[in-house]
C-alpha positions as CSV (number, residue, x, y, z in Angstrom):
1,M,-20.8,-24.6,5.2
2,A,-18.6,-21.9,3.8
3,E,-19.3,-18.5,4.4
4,E,-20.1,-16.2,1.4
5,R,-17.3,-14.0,0.5
6,L,-17.6,-10.3,-0.1
7,P,-16.2,-8.7,-3.2
8,N,-12.7,-7.0,-2.7
9,L,-12.7,-3.2,-2.5
10,K,-10.7,-2.1,-5.7
11,V,-8.6,0.9,-4.5
12,G,-7.3,3.3,-7.3
13,T,-6.2,6.8,-7.3
14,D,-9.5,8.3,-6.6
15,W,-10.5,8.8,-3.0
16,I,-13.1,6.1,-1.8
17,G,-15.1,6.9,1.4
18,V,-15.1,3.8,3.7
19,E,-16.9,2.9,7.0
20,V,-15.6,-0.1,8.8
21,L,-18.2,-2.8,9.8
22,S,-16.1,-5.3,11.4
23,E,-13.0,-6.0,13.4
24,G,-10.1,-7.4,11.5
25,K,-10.4,-11.0,10.4
26,V,-8.4,-13.4,8.1
27,I,-9.5,-15.0,5.0
28,M,-7.8,-17.4,2.6
29,S,-6.4,-15.8,-0.5
30,I,-4.2,-17.1,-3.2
31,R,-1.2,-16.3,-1.2
32,G,-2.5,-17.8,2.0
33,Y,-4.3,-16.2,5.0
34,A,-4.6,-12.5,4.6
35,P,-6.0,-9.8,7.1
36,V,-9.2,-8.0,5.9
37,L,-11.8,-5.7,7.3
38,E,-15.4,-5.8,6.2
39,V,-16.3,-2.2,5.0
40,Q,-19.2,-0.2,3.3
41,A,-18.0,1.7,0.3
42,N,-19.8,2.9,-2.8
43,G,-23.2,1.8,-1.4
44,A,-22.2,-1.9,-0.9
45,K,-20.2,-4.2,1.4
46,H,-16.7,-5.2,0.6
47,V,-13.5,-6.7,2.1
48,L,-10.5,-4.2,2.3
49,Y,-7.1,-6.0,2.5
50,I,-5.0,-4.4,5.3
51,S,-1.8,-6.3,5.1
52,S,0.3,-3.6,3.2
53,K,2.6,-1.6,5.4
54,S,1.3,1.7,4.1
55,I,-2.4,1.0,4.9
56,S,-1.6,-0.6,8.2
57,E,0.6,2.3,9.4
58,A,-2.0,4.8,8.4
59,L,-4.8,2.8,10.1
60,E,-3.1,2.2,13.3
61,P,-3.4,5.7,14.8
62,L,-7.0,5.8,13.9
63,R,-7.6,2.4,15.5
64,Q,-5.9,3.5,18.6
65,G,-8.0,6.6,18.7
66,N,-11.1,4.4,18.5
67,G,-10.4,2.5,21.7
68,G,-8.4,-0.1,19.9
69,N,-11.2,-1.0,17.5
70,F,-11.5,-1.0,13.8
71,K,-15.2,-1.2,13.8
72,G,-16.8,2.3,13.3
73,L,-13.8,3.9,11.7
74,K,-14.7,6.2,8.9
75,F,-12.0,7.3,6.4
76,K,-11.1,7.9,2.8
77,V,-8.5,5.7,1.0
78,R,-6.7,5.8,-2.3
79,K,-3.4,4.7,-4.0
80,A,-0.7,7.3,-4.4
81,S,-0.4,6.5,-8.1
82,E,-1.5,3.9,-10.7
83,D,1.7,1.8,-10.0
84,K,0.7,-1.6,-8.7
85,M,2.9,-1.3,-5.7
86,A,2.1,2.3,-5.0
87,P,1.5,3.1,-1.2
88,Y,-2.0,3.6,0.1
89,E,-3.1,7.0,1.4
90,V,-5.7,7.4,4.2
91,E,-7.5,10.6,5.3
92,V,-10.2,11.0,8.0
């Protein structure tokens, strides 16, 4: 039986507060498998794609500082500009 999929967290140029609820997992996307985190944001559960270089580089020091775990991390995330390929920005 297929697991119900959470909606994607849409990240724009405004800061979004995020709490990570799971360790990383992969889901099937239109481009094949993609790494995601289950997160709580805006009062609901979502999946946050973490495959981009900018978000993974920003999250890695936080993960290392959390005993090598994603679960339990709290941070803010946004895109640097409206451009589709704009890098992510992450702050604690």
